[in-house]
C-alpha positions as CSV (number, residue, x, y, z in Angstrom):
1,M,-69.5,-51.1,48.0
2,Q,-66.0,-50.1,49.1
3,H,-67.0,-46.4,48.7
4,T,-70.0,-47.0,51.1
5,Q,-67.8,-48.7,53.6
6,S,-65.3,-45.9,53.6
7,N,-68.1,-43.3,54.1
8,H,-69.4,-45.4,57.0
9,A,-65.9,-45.6,58.5
10,L,-65.5,-41.8,58.0
11,C,-68.8,-41.1,59.7
12,T,-67.9,-43.4,62.6
13,L,-64.6,-41.6,63.0
14,V,-66.3,-38.2,63.0
15,L,-68.9,-39.3,65.5
16,T,-66.2,-40.8,67.7
17,F,-64.2,-37.5,67.6
18,M,-67.3,-35.4,68.3
19,S,-68.3,-37.5,71.3
20,T,-64.8,-37.4,72.8
21,S,-64.4,-33.7,72.1
22,T,-67.7,-32.7,73.7
23,S,-67.1,-34.9,76.7
24,T,-63.8,-33.2,77.5
25,K,-65.4,-29.7,77.5
26,T,-66.5,-28.2,80.8
27,R,-70.0,-27.1,80.9
28,Q,-70.8,-24.0,82.9
29,Q,-74.2,-23.0,84.0
30,I,-74.8,-19.3,84.6
31,R,-77.5,-18.5,87.2
32,I,-79.2,-15.2,86.8
33,Q,-80.5,-13.8,90.1
34,P,-83.4,-11.4,89.7
35,K,-82.9,-8.1,91.4
36,M,-85.4,-8.0,94.2
37,D,-85.1,-4.4,95.2
38,V,-86.6,-2.9,92.1
39,K,-88.3,0.4,92.7
40,P,-91.5,1.4,91.0
41,P,-91.0,4.1,88.4
42,S,-91.2,7.7,89.6
43,L,-94.5,9.4,88.8
44,Y,-95.0,12.7,87.1
45,N,-98.0,15.0,87.0
46,V,-99.3,16.3,83.7
47,I,-100.5,19.9,84.2
48,Y,-102.6,22.0,81.9
49,V,-101.9,25.7,82.1
50,N,-104.7,28.2,81.4
51,D,-104.6,30.7,78.6
52,N,-107.0,33.2,77.0
53,T,-107.2,31.5,73.6
54,T,-107.8,27.7,74.1
55,T,-111.5,27.0,74.3
56,M,-113.1,25.1,77.2
57,E,-114.6,22.7,74.7
58,F,-111.2,21.8,73.4
59,V,-109.8,21.3,76.9
60,I,-112.8,19.1,77.8
61,E,-112.4,17.1,74.6
62,S,-108.7,16.6,75.1
63,L,-109.2,15.4,78.6
64,C,-111.7,12.9,77.5
65,T,-109.8,11.7,74.5
66,I,-106.2,11.6,75.7
67,F,-106.6,11.1,79.5
68,D,-109.8,9.0,79.4
69,H,-111.6,11.3,81.9
70,S,-115.4,11.2,82.0
71,A,-117.3,14.2,80.7
72,E,-118.1,15.2,84.3
73,T,-114.5,15.0,85.5
74,A,-113.2,16.8,82.4
75,M,-115.6,19.6,83.1
76,E,-114.5,19.9,86.7
77,L,-110.9,19.9,85.7
78,T,-111.5,22.5,83.0
79,M,-113.2,24.8,85.6
80,K,-110.3,24.3,88.0
81,I,-107.8,25.2,85.2
82,H,-109.9,28.3,84.3
83,E,-110.3,29.5,87.9
84,E,-106.9,28.6,89.4
85,G,-104.7,29.0,86.4
86,S,-103.6,25.3,86.2
87,A,-104.5,21.8,87.3
88,V,-103.1,18.3,87.4
89,V,-104.9,16.3,84.8
90,G,-103.1,13.0,85.2
91,T,-100.2,11.3,87.0
92,Y,-98.1,8.7,85.2
93,P,-94.6,7.2,84.9
94,Y,-92.4,9.7,83.1
95,E,-92.5,8.2,79.7
96,I,-96.3,8.0,79.6
97,A,-96.7,11.5,81.1
98,E,-94.3,12.8,78.4
99,Q,-96.1,11.0,75.6
100,K,-99.5,12.4,76.7
101,G,-98.0,15.9,77.0
102,V,-96.7,15.6,73.5
103,E,-100.0,14.3,72.2
104,V,-102.0,17.2,73.8
105,T,-99.5,19.8,72.6
106,L,-99.7,18.5,69.0
107,L,-103.4,18.3,69.1
108,A,-103.7,21.9,70.4
109,R,-101.2,23.3,67.9
110,N,-103.0,21.5,65.0
111,N,-106.2,23.1,66.2
112,G,-104.6,26.6,66.6
113,F,-104.5,26.7,70.4
114,P,-101.5,27.6,72.5
115,L,-102.5,25.3,75.4
116,G,-99.6,25.0,77.8
117,V,-98.8,21.6,79.2
118,K,-96.0,20.9,81.7
119,L,-94.7,17.9,83.7
120,E,-93.7,18.0,87.3
121,A,-92.5,15.2,89.6
122,D,-95.2,13.9,91.8
123,Q,-94.5,14.6,95.5
């Protein structure tokens, strides 16, 4: 029984020490103010560049698959690329534009096409 009483006394002593030590500490609250002048990300154009090897079918398919264009829009863009030498196929924040450019380039190379893709800042 004495062992239990000494454990109880020790627990009381520890609890008393903890309550006095925490009450003497100063608590600080840090307030985080959100930055209100956040600018939207800069946009970049993904541009297909015409060449004499890449098929129109591949260009149309890549525009539908990677850029989610409809078949009609993809055909119009393909004709513009063919006739004018290049065309903007999408405008995105930089990281997304870069990723789509990489996806198209890898897809083209894996299919044996030298399709040129470049990024330019949107004006």
